[in-house]
N, CA, C and O atoms as a MOPAC input file, in Angstrom:
PM7 MOZYME 1SCF
protein

 N     19.99700 1    -0.91100 1    30.26900 1
 C     18.55500 1    -1.46500 1    30.44400 1
 C     17.83300 1    -1.24200 1    31.81700 1
 O     18.25300 1    -1.93500 1    32.74300 1
 N     16.88700 1    -0.44100 1    32.06200 1
 C     16.59600 1    -0.65200 1    34.06900 1
 C     16.04600 1    -1.83300 1    33.70400 1
 O     15.56700 1    -2.20600 1    32.63400 1
 N     16.25900 1    -2.64500 1    35.29900 1
 C     15.78600 1    -4.00700 1    35.10200 1
 C     14.38200 1    -3.91800 1    35.85900 1
 O     14.12900 1    -2.99700 1    36.63400 1
 N     13.69500 1    -4.71600 1    35.63500 1
 C     12.19000 1    -4.61600 1    35.99900 1
 C     11.88100 1    -5.19700 1    37.36700 1
 O     12.74000 1    -5.62900 1    38.13500 1
 N     10.79400 1    -5.17100 1    37.56200 1
 C     10.64400 1    -4.89500 1    39.28500 1
 C     11.28000 1    -6.67600 1    40.12100 1
 O     11.61000 1    -6.83000 1    41.29700 1
 N     11.26100 1    -7.60700 1    39.15400 1
 C     11.88200 1    -8.68900 1    39.99800 1
 C     12.80600 1    -9.03300 1    39.52400 1
 O     13.22300 1   -10.19100 1    39.55500 1
 N     13.48700 1    -7.80200 1    38.81000 1
 C     15.27100 1    -7.78100 1    38.62700 1
 C     15.49400 1    -8.44100 1    37.25300 1
 O     16.58000 1    -9.00300 1    37.11100 1
 N     14.58500 1    -8.45900 1    36.16700 1
 C     15.19000 1    -9.21500 1    34.97700 1
 C     15.52400 1    -8.24200 1    33.88100 1
 O     14.84500 1    -7.38500 1    33.31600 1
 N     16.57400 1    -8.56700 1    33.77200 1
 C     17.21900 1    -7.40700 1    32.50400 1
 C     17.03600 1    -7.79800 1    31.17000 1
 O     17.37100 1    -7.00400 1    30.29100 1
 N     16.39500 1    -9.26600 1    30.76800 1
 C     16.66800 1    -9.15000 1    29.60200 1
 C     15.34000 1   -10.47900 1    29.37900 1
 O     15.00100 1   -11.18400 1    30.33000 1
 N     14.79400 1   -10.60900 1    28.13800 1
 C     14.07200 1   -11.66300 1    27.68300 1
 C     14.35600 1   -12.50700 1    26.50300 1
 O     14.87700 1   -11.89500 1    25.57100 1
 N     14.17600 1   -13.54200 1    26.35300 1
 C     15.45300 1   -14.29400 1    25.28700 1
 C     13.79500 1   -14.59900 1    24.48100 1
 O     12.90700 1   -14.27700 1    25.27000 1
 N     13.39300 1   -14.97600 1    23.52100 1
 C     12.39500 1   -15.07100 1    22.76400 1
 C     12.81700 1   -16.10200 1    21.46500 1
 O     14.00300 1   -16.09800 1    21.13200 1
 N     11.98400 1   -16.87100 1    20.82200 1
 C     11.81300 1   -17.91200 1    19.79200 1
 C     12.55200 1   -17.08300 1    18.53700 1
 O     12.97500 1   -16.02000 1    18.99200 1
 N     12.79700 1   -17.19300 1    17.36200 1
 C     12.33400 1   -16.37100 1    16.25400 1
 C     11.29500 1   -16.40900 1    15.62100 1
 O     10.94000 1   -15.46900 1    14.91000 1
 N     10.55900 1   -17.59400 1    15.77400 1
 C      9.09100 1   -17.27100 1    15.54700 1
 C      7.97600 1   -16.20400 1    16.53300 1
 O      6.97200 1   -15.64100 1    16.09500 1
 N      8.43200 1   -16.15400 1    17.75600 1
 C      7.71800 1   -15.12600 1    18.44600 1
 C      7.99700 1   -14.11600 1    17.89000 1
 O      7.07400 1   -13.49800 1    17.36100 1
 N      9.29000 1   -13.61800 1    17.81200 1
 C      9.14700 1   -12.46600 1    17.41800 1
 C      9.02600 1   -11.82400 1    16.31900 1
 O      9.19700 1   -10.61700 1    16.15000 1
 N      8.67500 1   -12.76400 1    15.40900 1
 C      7.88900 1   -12.33600 1    14.03900 1
 C      6.74100 1   -12.22200 1    14.37300 1
 O      5.96000 1   -11.55200 1    13.69600 1
 N      6.26500 1   -13.02700 1    15.81300 1
 C      4.96900 1   -12.83600 1    16.40300 1
 C      4.65000 1   -11.02900 1    16.50000 1
 O      3.98500 1   -10.25900 1    15.80700 1
 N      5.32500 1   -10.90100 1    17.47400 1
 C      5.38900 1    -9.45700 1    18.06200 1
 C      5.44600 1    -8.36000 1    17.03200 1
 O      4.62900 1    -7.44000 1    17.08300 1
 N      6.48700 1    -8.42300 1    15.98500 1
 C      6.84200 1    -7.84800 1    15.10600 1
 C      5.94300 1    -7.38700 1    14.22800 1
 O      5.87900 1    -6.20500 1    13.89100 1
 N      4.94600 1    -8.60000 1    13.66800 1
 C      3.54400 1    -8.49200 1    12.66100 1
 C      2.35300 1    -7.72600 1    13.56200 1
 O      1.39100 1    -7.18600 1    13.01600 1
 N      2.55700 1    -7.75500 1    15.10000 1
 C      1.30300 1    -7.39400 1    15.32500 1
 C      1.21800 1    -5.65700 1    15.25300 1
 O      0.21000 1    -4.96200 1    15.37700 1
 N      2.58900 1    -5.23400 1    15.01600 1
 C      3.02600 1    -3.98300 1    14.79800 1
 C      2.60500 1    -3.29200 1    13.65500 1
 O      2.43200 1    -2.07600 1    13.73200 1
 N      2.34000 1    -4.12700 1    12.20000 1
 C      2.02300 1    -3.79900 1    11.29000 1
 C      0.94100 1    -3.66500 1    11.19000 1
 O      0.21400 1    -4.60500 1    11.51300 1
 N      0.23600 1    -2.14900 1    10.58400 1
 C     -0.89500 1    -1.83300 1    10.32700 1
 C     -1.66300 1    -2.46000 1     9.59100 1
 O     -1.15400 1    -3.06600 1     8.64800 1
 N     -3.21600 1    -2.51900 1     9.79700 1
 C     -3.96500 1    -3.47200 1     9.09100 1
 C     -3.96700 1    -2.71300 1     7.10300 1
 O     -3.77500 1    -1.50100 1     7.00200 1
 N     -4.12200 1    -3.29900 1     6.17300 1
 C     -3.98600 1    -2.58900 1     4.86500 1
 C     -5.06800 1    -1.64400 1     4.61300 1
 O     -6.20800 1    -2.04200 1     4.85200 1
 N     -4.90700 1    -0.48600 1     4.18000 1
 C     -6.09700 1     0.56000 1     3.47400 1
 C     -5.88100 1     1.40900 1     4.28300 1
 O     -6.16200 1     2.53300 1     3.86700 1
 N     -5.19600 1     1.33700 1     6.05800 1
 C     -6.10900 1     2.37100 1     7.14600 1
 C     -4.97600 1     3.48300 1     7.24000 1
 O     -3.75500 1     3.62100 1     7.15200 1
 N     -6.19700 1     4.21500 1     7.48500 1
 C     -5.45000 1     5.83700 1     7.29900 1
 C     -4.55300 1     5.70500 1     8.79800 1
 O     -4.72500 1     5.05900 1     9.83200 1
 N     -3.73400 1     6.47100 1     8.42000 1
 C     -2.51500 1     6.72900 1     9.46200 1
 C     -2.32800 1     7.80700 1    10.16900 1
 O     -1.90600 1     7.90600 1    11.32100 1
 N     -2.73900 1     8.80400 1     9.25500 1
 C     -3.21900 1    10.32400 1     9.34100 1
 C     -4.59300 1    10.69400 1     9.92500 1
 O     -5.61400 1    10.28400 1     9.37300 1
 N     -4.63000 1    11.23100 1    10.70000 1
 C     -6.18000 1    11.59400 1    11.13700 1
 C     -5.90900 1    13.17000 1    11.71300 1
 O     -5.16700 1    13.71300 1    12.53000 1
 N     -6.90900 1    13.52700 1    10.83200 1
 C     -7.18100 1    15.43500 1    11.53600 1
 C     -8.18100 1    15.15600 1    12.12700 1
 O     -8.99200 1    14.23100 1    12.08200 1
 N     -8.01600 1    16.33900 1    12.88300 1
 C     -9.12100 1    17.27700 1    14.18100 1
 C     -9.50500 1    18.25500 1    14.31300 1
 O     -8.56700 1    18.98200 1    14.64200 1
 N    -10.21600 1    18.67700 1    14.26800 1
 C    -10.62500 1    20.30800 1    14.95100 1
 C    -11.00000 1    20.88500 1    12.85600 1
 O    -11.50400 1    20.22100 1    11.95000 1
 N    -10.60000 1    21.95500 1    12.86000 1
 C    -11.03700 1    22.83400 1    11.66300 1
 C    -10.11800 1    21.92000 1    10.09300 1
 O    -10.17900 1    22.16900 1     8.88900 1
 N     -9.39200 1    20.91200 1    10.82500 1
 C     -8.90100 1    20.08300 1     9.65600 1
 C     -9.22300 1    18.75700 1     9.32300 1
 O     -8.67700 1    17.94200 1     8.57900 1
 N    -10.57700 1    18.69900 1    10.27700 1
 C    -11.25800 1    17.19600 1     9.85100 1
 C    -11.99900 1    17.47300 1     8.25000 1
 O    -12.46500 1    18.52400 1     7.81000 1
 N    -11.90600 1    16.11300 1     7.59400 1
 C    -12.93400 1    16.14400 1     6.03200 1
 C    -14.17400 1    16.96700 1     6.25700 1
 O    -14.46000 1    17.85100 1     5.45000 1
 N    -14.88700 1    16.73900 1     7.25700 1
 C    -16.31000 1    17.79500 1     7.16000 1
 C    -16.43200 1    18.97800 1     8.07200 1
 O    -17.44700 1    19.64000 1     8.28900 1
 N    -15.32000 1    19.12300 1     8.53300 1
 C    -15.45100 1    20.42700 1     9.14400 1
 C    -16.03500 1    21.66200 1     8.13400 1
 O    -15.98900 1    21.85600 1     6.91900 1
 N    -16.70900 1    22.51700 1     9.48700 1
 C    -17.21200 1    23.73000 1     8.24500 1
 C    -16.23000 1    24.65600 1     8.20800 1
 O    -16.42200 1    25.56400 1     7.39900 1
 N    -15.65700 1    24.68000 1     8.57200 1
 C    -14.58300 1    26.14300 1     8.67200 1
 C    -13.31600 1    25.68400 1     7.43100 1
 O    -12.69100 1    26.54100 1     6.80700 1
 N    -13.09400 1    24.05600 1     7.22800 1
 C    -12.29500 1    23.93700 1     6.62700 1
 C    -11.90400 1    24.78100 1     5.32900 1
 O    -10.82100 1    25.36500 1     5.37400 1
 N    -12.69800 1    24.90500 1     4.15300 1
 C    -12.66500 1    25.80200 1     3.26100 1
 C    -11.93500 1    27.25300 1     3.50800 1
 O    -11.18700 1    27.77600 1     2.68200 1
 N    -12.32100 1    27.89000 1     4.95200 1
 C    -11.29100 1    28.69700 1     5.48000 1
 C     -9.93900 1    28.82200 1     5.92000 1
 O     -9.33200 1    29.86900 1     6.14600 1
 N     -9.61600 1    27.89600 1     5.99600 1
 C     -8.22100 1    27.31900 1     6.29000 1
 C     -7.34900 1    26.50900 1     5.28600 1
 O     -6.17200 1    26.84000 1     5.43500 1
 N     -7.48500 1    25.67600 1     4.42800 1
 C     -7.00800 1    24.37200 1     4.03900 1
 C     -6.96200 1    25.55500 1     2.32500 1
 O     -8.04100 1    25.86300 1     1.81900 1
 N     -5.81800 1    25.97800 1     1.77600 1
 C     -5.29100 1    26.87700 1     0.74800 1
 C     -6.06800 1    26.21300 1    -0.14900 1
 O     -6.41600 1    25.03600 1    -0.06500 1
 N     -6.42300 1    27.25200 1    -1.30100 1
 C     -7.20200 1    26.67500 1    -2.39900 1
 C     -6.09100 1    26.93000 1    -3.72300 1
 O     -5.12800 1    27.69400 1    -3.78800 1
 N     -6.81000 1    25.67500 1    -5.03500 1
 C     -5.53900 1    25.80200 1    -5.57000 1
 C     -5.16900 1    27.10200 1    -6.60300 1
 O     -5.87400 1    28.10800 1    -6.67400 1
 N     -4.34600 1    26.95900 1    -7.12400 1
 C     -4.28400 1    28.48200 1    -8.15200 1
 C     -5.12500 1    28.36900 1    -9.22200 1
 O     -5.43600 1    27.32500 1    -9.79600 1
 N     -5.60900 1    29.87600 1    -9.55900 1
 C     -6.82500 1    30.21200 1   -10.56500 1
 C     -7.98100 1    29.40900 1    -9.52600 1
 O     -8.45300 1    28.41400 1   -10.07600 1
 N     -8.46900 1    29.64600 1    -8.24100 1
 C     -9.81900 1    29.43700 1    -7.56000 1
 C    -10.55900 1    30.83200 1    -7.96000 1
 O    -10.31100 1    32.01100 1    -7.70700 1
 N    -11.57900 1    30.16800 1    -8.69900 1
 C    -12.30400 1    31.43000 1    -8.74000 1
 C    -12.68500 1    32.64900 1    -8.15600 1
 O    -12.63500 1    33.82400 1    -8.52200 1
 N    -13.35500 1    31.64900 1    -6.44700 1
 C    -14.10800 1    32.27600 1    -5.38000 1
 C    -13.36300 1    32.21800 1    -4.19400 1
 O    -13.24700 1    31.21200 1    -3.49300 1
 N    -12.69100 1    33.68400 1    -3.91200 1
 C    -11.75600 1    33.48100 1    -3.11600 1
 C    -12.56600 1    33.53500 1    -1.27200 1
 O    -13.46300 1    34.37100 1    -1.17300 1
 N    -12.42000 1    33.15000 1    -0.66500 1
 C    -12.93200 1    32.96300 1     0.85200 1
 C    -12.13500 1    34.29700 1     1.51700 1
 O    -10.90600 1    34.36000 1     1.50700 1
 N    -12.98700 1    35.35400 1     2.09300 1
 C    -12.81000 1    36.33900 1     2.64000 1
 C    -12.60800 1    35.95900 1     4.05100 1
 O    -13.33100 1    35.04200 1     4.44000 1
 N    -11.56100 1    36.60200 1     5.12900 1
 C    -11.39300 1    36.44200 1     6.53800 1
 C    -12.72200 1    36.38100 1     7.05000 1
 O    -12.98400 1    35.47400 1     7.84000 1
 N    -13.88900 1    37.47000 1     6.61900 1
 C    -15.59200 1    37.27400 1     6.88300 1
 C    -16.28500 1    37.07700 1     6.58100 1
 O    -17.41800 1    37.46800 1     6.86200 1
 N    -15.75500 1    36.02300 1     5.50600 1
 C    -17.03100 1    35.43400 1     5.01000 1
 C    -17.71700 1    34.78000 1     6.15100 1
 O    -17.19300 1    34.42500 1     7.20700 1
 N    -19.55400 1    34.61200 1     5.63000 1
 C    -20.39900 1    34.17800 1     6.66600 1
 C    -20.87600 1    32.65000 1     6.19000 1
 O    -20.67500 1    32.46100 1     4.99000 1
 N    -21.30100 1    31.84500 1     6.70200 1
 C    -21.53500 1    30.47800 1     7.19100 1
 C    -22.33600 1    30.14800 1     5.88700 1
 O    -22.15700 1    29.16100 1     5.17300 1
 N    -23.27500 1    31.17300 1     5.69800 1
 C    -23.75700 1    31.07100 1     4.65000 1
 C    -23.39200 1    31.28700 1     2.93200 1
 O    -24.02600 1    31.00500 1     1.91500 1
 N    -22.03300 1    31.93600 1     3.17700 1
 C    -21.68600 1    32.14600 1     1.67200 1
 C    -20.80900 1    30.98100 1     1.51300 1
 O    -20.53900 1    30.68400 1     0.34900 1
 N    -20.17100 1    30.06200 1     2.71200 1
 C    -19.60900 1    29.03800 1     2.54300 1
 C    -20.18800 1    28.06400 1     2.01000 1
 O    -19.47700 1    27.28100 1     1.38000 1
 N    -21.62600 1    27.81200 1     2.09500 1
 C    -22.03900 1    26.51700 1     2.08600 1
 C    -22.25400 1    26.71500 1     0.46800 1
 O    -22.20800 1    25.61000 1    -0.07300 1
 N    -22.37700 1    27.31200 1    -0.06100 1
 C    -22.00300 1    27.35300 1    -1.74400 1
 C    -20.97500 1    26.83600 1    -2.51900 1
 O    -21.19200 1    25.99600 1    -3.39200 1
 N    -19.77500 1    27.31200 1    -2.24400 1
 C    -18.43500 1    26.89100 1    -2.49100 1
 C    -18.02100 1    25.12000 1    -2.13700 1
 O    -18.28500 1    24.46300 1    -1.13000 1
 N    -17.45800 1    24.80900 1    -3.10400 1
 C    -17.05300 1    23.48200 1    -2.80400 1
 C    -15.78800 1    23.37900 1    -2.00300 1
 O    -14.81600 1    24.11800 1    -2.16100 1
 N    -15.90200 1    22.14600 1    -0.90100 1
 C    -14.32200 1    22.19000 1    -0.01500 1
 C    -13.63500 1    22.32100 1    -0.87100 1
 O    -12.88300 1    23.25400 1    -0.58900 1
 N    -13.33500 1    21.78800 1    -2.15200 1
 C    -12.23100 1    22.09500 1    -2.92500 1
 C    -12.07500 1    21.96000 1    -4.59000 1
 O    -12.97800 1    21.34000 1    -5.15300 1
 N    -11.14700 1    22.42100 1    -5.29200 1
 C    -11.62900 1    22.59400 1    -6.50800 1
 C    -11.39300 1    21.37900 1    -7.57300 1
 O    -11.43100 1    21.57800 1    -8.78800 1
 N    -11.15200 1    20.13700 1    -7.01000 1
 C    -10.88500 1    19.11900 1    -8.12200 1
 C    -11.82900 1    18.29700 1    -7.50500 1
 O    -12.11200 1    18.36200 1    -6.30900 1
 N    -12.28900 1    17.57100 1    -8.26300 1
 C    -13.25700 1    15.85100 1    -8.44400 1
 C    -13.10300 1    15.06900 1    -7.31200 1
 O    -11.90800 1    15.17800 1    -7.03800 1
 N    -13.69600 1    14.24400 1    -6.38700 1
 C    -12.85900 1    13.29200 1    -5.40300 1
 C    -12.53100 1    12.18700 1    -6.08300 1
 O    -12.03800 1    11.30900 1    -5.37500 1
 N    -12.66700 1    11.88100 1    -7.49100 1
 C    -12.40600 1    10.87600 1    -8.54200 1
 C    -12.01900 1    11.08200 1    -9.53900 1
 O    -12.49500 1    12.02800 1   -10.16600 1
 N    -10.76000 1    10.10100 1   -10.22800 1
 C    -11.03400 1    10.13500 1   -11.74000 1
 C    -12.33400 1     9.65800 1   -12.51600 1
 O    -13.15000 1     8.91100 1   -11.97600 1
 N    -12.41300 1     9.90800 1   -13.20400 1
 C    -13.42400 1     9.17300 1   -14.34600 1
 C    -12.82700 1     7.89200 1   -14.73400 1
 O    -11.70600 1     7.68200 1   -14.27000 1
 N    -13.29300 1     7.07300 1   -15.41900 1
 C    -12.77400 1     5.47100 1   -15.51500 1
 C    -11.48100 1     6.04300 1   -16.92300 1
 O    -10.26100 1     5.98500 1   -16.76800 1
 N    -12.13200 1     6.51600 1   -18.10300 1
 C    -10.73800 1     6.52600 1   -19.12000 1
 C     -9.88500 1     7.43900 1   -18.45600 1
 O     -8.73100 1     7.05100 1   -18.63600 1
 N     -9.91200 1     8.58100 1   -17.69900 1
 C     -8.58400 1     8.77800 1   -17.14600 1
 C     -7.79100 1     7.76200 1   -16.18600 1
 O     -6.56300 1     7.68700 1   -16.14400 1
 N     -8.55600 1     7.10400 1   -15.53100 1
 C     -7.86400 1     6.25900 1   -14.96900 1
 C     -7.35900 1     5.05100 1   -15.61700 1
 O     -6.59100 1     4.34200 1   -14.96700 1
 N     -7.71600 1     4.67800 1   -16.93400 1
 C     -7.24700 1     3.73000 1   -17.55100 1
 C     -6.45200 1     4.09300 1   -18.64600 1
 O     -6.20200 1     3.25400 1   -19.51000 1
 N     -5.98000 1     5.35400 1   -18.72700 1
 C     -5.31200 1     5.90800 1   -19.49100 1
 C     -4.03100 1     5.81800 1   -18.45500 1
 O     -2.96200 1     5.29600 1   -18.77100 1
 N     -4.31100 1     6.42200 1   -17.14300 1
 C     -3.22600 1     6.65100 1   -16.45600 1
 C     -2.41700 1     5.39000 1   -16.26200 1
 O     -1.18900 1     5.45200 1   -16.29800 1
 N     -3.16000 1     4.04600 1   -16.02200 1
 C     -3.00700 1     2.98500 1   -15.14200 1
 C     -2.31800 1     1.81000 1   -16.69900 1
 O     -1.39500 1     1.02100 1   -16.49600 1
 N     -2.82700 1     1.91700 1   -17.76800 1
 C     -2.54100 1     1.12700 1   -18.59500 1
 C     -2.02300 1     1.85900 1   -19.90500 1
 O     -1.52800 1     1.26600 1   -20.86300 1
 N     -2.20300 1     3.20300 1   -19.81500 1
 C     -1.43600 1     4.10400 1   -20.74500 1
 C     -2.67100 1     3.73800 1   -22.28800 1
 O     -2.29200 1     3.89600 1   -23.44900 1
 N     -4.11800 1     3.24800 1   -21.91700 1
 C     -5.03600 1     3.56700 1   -22.90600 1
 C     -5.90400 1     4.79200 1   -22.94300 1
 O     -6.54000 1     5.33500 1   -22.04000 1
 N     -5.74900 1     5.14000 1   -24.42400 1
 C     -6.77100 1     6.66500 1   -24.56300 1
 C     -8.06900 1     6.18300 1   -24.91100 1
 O     -8.22800 1     5.36200 1   -25.81400 1
 N     -9.10900 1     6.71100 1   -24.15700 1
 C     -9.89500 1     5.43300 1   -24.53800 1
 C    -11.10300 1     6.86400 1   -25.31700 1
 O    -12.15000 1     6.77500 1   -25.95900 1
 N    -10.37300 1     7.92300 1   -24.89500 1
 C    -11.09200 1     9.38300 1   -25.37500 1
 C    -10.73800 1     9.60000 1   -26.62800 1
 O    -11.10500 1    10.67600 1   -27.10200 1
 N    -10.31900 1     9.11000 1   -27.09100 1
 C     -9.84200 1     9.47900 1   -28.75600 1
 C     -9.57700 1     8.11800 1   -29.72300 1
 O     -8.98400 1     7.08900 1   -29.39900 1
 N    -10.12700 1     8.40500 1   -30.84400 1
 C     -9.61000 1     7.23200 1   -31.39500 1
 C     -8.30400 1     6.98600 1   -31.96000 1
 O     -7.74100 1     7.93800 1   -32.50100 1
 N     -7.55000 1     5.50500 1   -31.90900 1
 C     -6.47700 1     5.44600 1   -32.30500 1
 C     -5.89800 1     5.33600 1   -34.10100 1
 O     -4.77300 1     5.24200 1   -34.59200 1
 N     -7.35300 1     5.40700 1   -34.72800 1
 C     -6.65200 1     5.52900 1   -35.98100 1
 C     -7.34600 1     7.11600 1   -36.35900 1
 O     -6.39000 1     7.82400 1   -36.67300 1
 N     -7.91800 1     7.47100 1   -36.39500 1
 C     -8.03000 1     9.10500 1   -37.15500 1
 C     -8.27400 1    10.43200 1   -36.08900 1
 O     -8.51500 1    11.59700 1   -36.40600 1
 N     -8.10800 1     9.77500 1   -34.54900 1
 C     -7.71200 1    10.89500 1   -33.65200 1
 C     -8.90900 1    11.58900 1   -33.32000 1
 O     -8.86700 1    12.60400 1   -32.62500 1
 N    -10.36000 1    10.95200 1   -33.92500 1
 C    -11.23700 1    11.88200 1   -33.31900 1
 C    -11.84100 1    11.78500 1   -32.01000 1
 O    -11.21800 1    10.90800 1   -31.41200 1
 N    -12.50000 1    12.12800 1   -31.47900 1
 C    -12.90600 1    12.32700 1   -29.73900 1
 C    -14.41200 1    10.71800 1   -30.00400 1
 O    -15.39900 1    10.68400 1   -30.73800 1
 N    -13.97200 1     9.90500 1   -29.22300 1
 C    -14.39500 1     8.99600 1   -28.74200 1
 C    -16.02600 1     9.30300 1   -28.07600 1
 O    -16.11100 1    10.40900 1   -27.54300 1
 N    -17.11000 1     8.58600 1   -28.05300 1
 C    -18.18400 1     8.61900 1   -26.66000 1
 C    -19.08300 1     7.30900 1   -27.10300 1
 O    -19.39700 1     6.71300 1   -28.13400 1
 N    -19.31600 1     7.22700 1   -25.57700 1
 C    -19.93600 1     5.80700 1   -25.19700 1
 C    -21.84200 1     5.85400 1   -26.03700 1
 O    -22.90500 1     6.47500 1   -26.05300 1
 N    -21.27200 1     4.94100 1   -26.47000 1
 C    -22.86400 1     4.49900 1   -27.06800 1
 C    -23.70800 1     4.02700 1   -26.24600 1
 O    -24.67300 1     4.64000 1   -25.78900 1
 N    -23.25300 1     2.41700 1   -25.90600 1
 C    -24.26100 1     1.98600 1   -24.85700 1
 C    -23.41400 1     1.25400 1   -24.34900 1
 O    -22.35100 1     1.01500 1   -24.92300 1
 N    -23.84300 1     0.58200 1   -22.74600 1
 C    -23.04900 1    -0.21900 1   -21.61100 1
 C    -23.72500 1    -1.37200 1   -21.84900 1
 O    -24.93700 1    -1.36300 1   -21.63800 1
 N    -23.03300 1    -2.69100 1   -22.37300 1
 C    -23.69000 1    -3.65500 1   -22.50200 1
 C    -23.66300 1    -4.70800 1   -21.47800 1
 O    -22.60800 1    -5.34100 1   -21.46100 1
 N    -24.43300 1    -5.01100 1   -20.73400 1
 C    -24.44200 1    -5.96900 1   -19.24200 1
 C    -24.94500 1    -6.87500 1   -19.30000 1
 O    -24.76100 1    -7.56900 1   -18.30000 1
 N    -25.80800 1    -7.46600 1   -20.32200 1
 C    -26.42600 1    -8.67800 1   -20.60600 1
 C    -25.31100 1    -9.92000 1   -20.77400 1
 O    -24.42000 1    -9.95000 1   -21.62300 1
 N    -25.50000 1   -10.62900 1   -20.06400 1
 C    -24.05300 1   -11.70300 1   -20.21700 1
 C    -24.37300 1   -12.62800 1   -21.80500 1
 O    -23.39400 1   -12.95900 1   -22.47500 1
 N    -25.81400 1   -12.98500 1   -22.29600 1
 C    -25.66000 1   -13.53400 1   -23.80900 1
 C    -25.47300 1   -12.64900 1   -24.70200 1
 O    -25.42400 1   -13.05900 1   -25.86100 1
 N    -25.31300 1   -11.17800 1   -24.45100 1
 C    -25.38300 1   -10.13800 1   -25.54800 1
 C    -23.84800 1   -10.07000 1   -25.30600 1
 O    -23.30200 1    -9.92600 1   -26.40000 1
 N    -22.78400 1   -10.12800 1   -24.11700 1
 C    -21.32200 1   -10.01900 1   -24.33600 1
 C    -20.96000 1   -11.01400 1   -24.66200 1
 O    -19.82500 1   -10.87500 1   -25.11700 1
 N    -21.35400 1   -12.25000 1   -24.71000 1
 C    -20.71100 1   -13.55000 1   -25.43100 1
 C    -20.94700 1   -13.64000 1   -26.59700 1
 O    -20.05200 1   -13.96800 1   -27.37500 1
 N    -22.39100 1   -13.33400 1   -27.08400 1
 C    -22.14700 1   -13.53100 1   -28.80400 1
 C    -21.33300 1   -11.96900 1   -29.09100 1
 O    -20.85100 1   -12.09100 1   -30.21700 1
 N    -21.13900 1   -11.19300 1   -28.79000 1
 C    -20.07400 1    -9.94400 1   -29.12700 1
 C    -18.44400 1   -10.96700 1   -29.10400 1
 O    -17.61000 1   -10.82500 1   -29.99800 1
 N    -18.33600 1   -11.51400 1   -28.45200 1
 C    -16.85800 1   -11.33400 1   -28.43100 1
 C    -16.48800 1   -13.00100 1   -29.06500 1
 O    -15.42600 1   -13.45200 1   -29.49400 1
 N    -17.94000 1   -13.68900 1   -28.89700 1
 C    -17.33800 1   -14.93500 1   -29.94100 1
 C    -17.56400 1   -14.45300 1   -31.56500 1
 O    -17.00700 1   -15.04900 1   -32.48700 1
 N    -18.46200 1   -13.28900 1   -31.77100 1
 C    -18.30200 1   -12.70300 1   -33.18700 1
 C    -17.03800 1   -12.45500 1   -33.10300 1
 O    -16.44000 1   -12.91600 1   -34.07500 1
 N    -15.99300 1   -11.62300 1   -31.93700 1
 C    -14.82500 1   -10.97300 1   -32.76700 1
 C    -13.79300 1   -12.48200 1   -32.46900 1
 O    -12.62400 1   -12.22000 1   -32.75300 1
 N    -13.90800 1   -13.43600 1   -32.14800 1
 C    -13.30700 1   -14.29600 1   -32.08600 1
 C    -12.08100 1   -14.11700 1   -30.59500 1
 O    -10.87300 1   -14.31800 1   -30.46700 1
 N    -13.09000 1   -13.68200 1   -29.75500 1
 C    -12.52800 1   -13.69000 1   -28.55200 1
 C    -13.25500 1   -15.12600 1   -27.80000 1
 O    -14.20400 1   -15.82400 1   -28.15700 1
 N    -12.27900 1   -15.19900 1   -26.53200 1
 C    -13.40200 1   -16.25000 1   -25.79000 1
 C    -14.17700 1   -15.34900 1   -24.46700 1
 O    -13.80200 1   -14.51900 1   -23.64000 1
 N    -15.44300 1   -16.03200 1   -24.80400 1
 C    -16.27900 1   -16.08900 1   -24.04400 1
 C    -16.34500 1   -16.09100 1   -22.25800 1
 O    -16.71900 1   -15.23500 1   -21.45600 1
 N    -15.93400 1   -17.12600 1   -22.13400 1
 C    -15.96000 1   -17.59300 1   -21.08300 1
 C    -14.36100 1   -17.16600 1   -20.00100 1
 O    -13.19000 1   -17.36600 1   -20.32500 1
 N    -14.74900 1   -16.71000 1   -19.04600 1
 C    -13.73100 1   -16.09800 1   -18.13000 1
 C    -12.62900 1   -16.95600 1   -17.82500 1
 O    -13.20900 1   -18.04100 1   -17.83900 1
 N    -11.32000 1   -17.23400 1   -17.53200 1
 C    -10.45400 1   -18.10600 1   -16.93900 1
 C    -10.72500 1   -18.59400 1   -15.66800 1
 O    -11.00500 1   -17.79700 1   -14.77300 1
 N    -10.67200 1   -20.00800 1   -15.42100 1
 C    -11.08300 1   -20.40200 1   -14.28900 1
 C    -10.36600 1   -19.60500 1   -13.35900 1
 O     -9.36000 1   -18.96000 1   -13.65200 1
 N    -11.07100 1   -19.67000 1   -11.84700 1
 C    -10.33500 1   -19.17800 1   -10.77000 1
 C     -9.50900 1   -19.90900 1   -10.03000 1
 O     -9.82800 1   -20.96000 1    -9.47400 1
 N     -8.00300 1   -19.18400 1    -9.98100 1
 C     -6.77500 1   -19.89200 1    -9.19700 1
 C     -7.43200 1   -19.69900 1    -7.51100 1
 O     -8.33200 1   -18.88400 1    -7.31400 1
 N     -7.04400 1   -20.27400 1    -6.73900 1
 C     -7.22400 1   -20.75100 1    -5.38100 1
 C     -6.46200 1   -19.32000 1    -4.54900 1
 O     -5.33000 1   -18.92400 1    -4.82800 1
 N     -7.18300 1   -18.81300 1    -3.70600 1
 C     -6.92300 1   -17.44800 1    -3.26800 1
 C     -5.41400 1   -17.63900 1    -2.74200 1
 O     -4.64300 1   -16.73100 1    -3.05400 1
 N     -4.97100 1   -18.54700 1    -2.09500 1
 C     -3.50600 1   -18.55900 1    -1.55900 1
 C     -2.90900 1   -19.81500 1    -1.90500 1
 O     -3.85700 1   -20.47100 1    -2.33700 1
 N     -1.55200 1   -20.74700 1    -1.97900 1
 C     -1.60200 1   -21.92600 1    -2.35700 1
 C     -1.49300 1   -22.65000 1    -0.94800 1
 O     -1.46600 1   -22.00500 1     0.10000 1
 N     -1.44600 1   -23.75100 1    -0.98500 1
 C     -1.25500 1   -24.39300 1     0.53900 1
 C      0.13600 1   -24.57400 1     1.00100 1
 O      1.05500 1   -24.92400 1     0.25900 1
 N      0.25900 1   -24.29500 1     2.38600 1
 C      1.18100 1   -24.04000 1     2.49900 1
 C      1.87200 1   -25.40800 1     3.12700 1
 O      1.12400 1   -26.22700 1     3.66100 1
 N      3.25300 1   -25.65000 1     3.06900 1
 C      3.56200 1   -26.59800 1     4.00900 1
 C      4.59100 1   -26.54000 1     4.87600 1
 O      5.60100 1   -25.84800 1     4.75300 1
 N      4.18200 1   -27.66300 1     6.21600 1
 C      4.73700 1   -27.46000 1     7.06800 1
 C      5.67900 1   -28.30000 1     7.54800 1
 O      6.30700 1   -28.00600 1     8.56500 1

């Protein structure tokens, strides 16, 4: 290791200071670590021309397509987000699109948002209508 200007070759730190410096290097949660610029940027006009389309894409872009042709095409062939039923199927293995008894297709009839109506339905079904008490965000740390 090359010495600094004052001749120092080593720096001794405490374990706590080491952990503080190490924690400062960890990126914040949900922070994108890969950034794209230019044509590969998310909202670039020409992105659809250079990003490969999924197989079976109905409209292929030609090399000489004008910008007016590109405005009618989606930038990618799949939806941005999955709907709630597919997410529940993926995460909890609950298929809410088909009946568990007969296998028929289910559809949403209504979304009940009034608290009194929800409590009345849950009480009728013998379920607890009140949510459980909230736990504190973090336990108290003893030093």
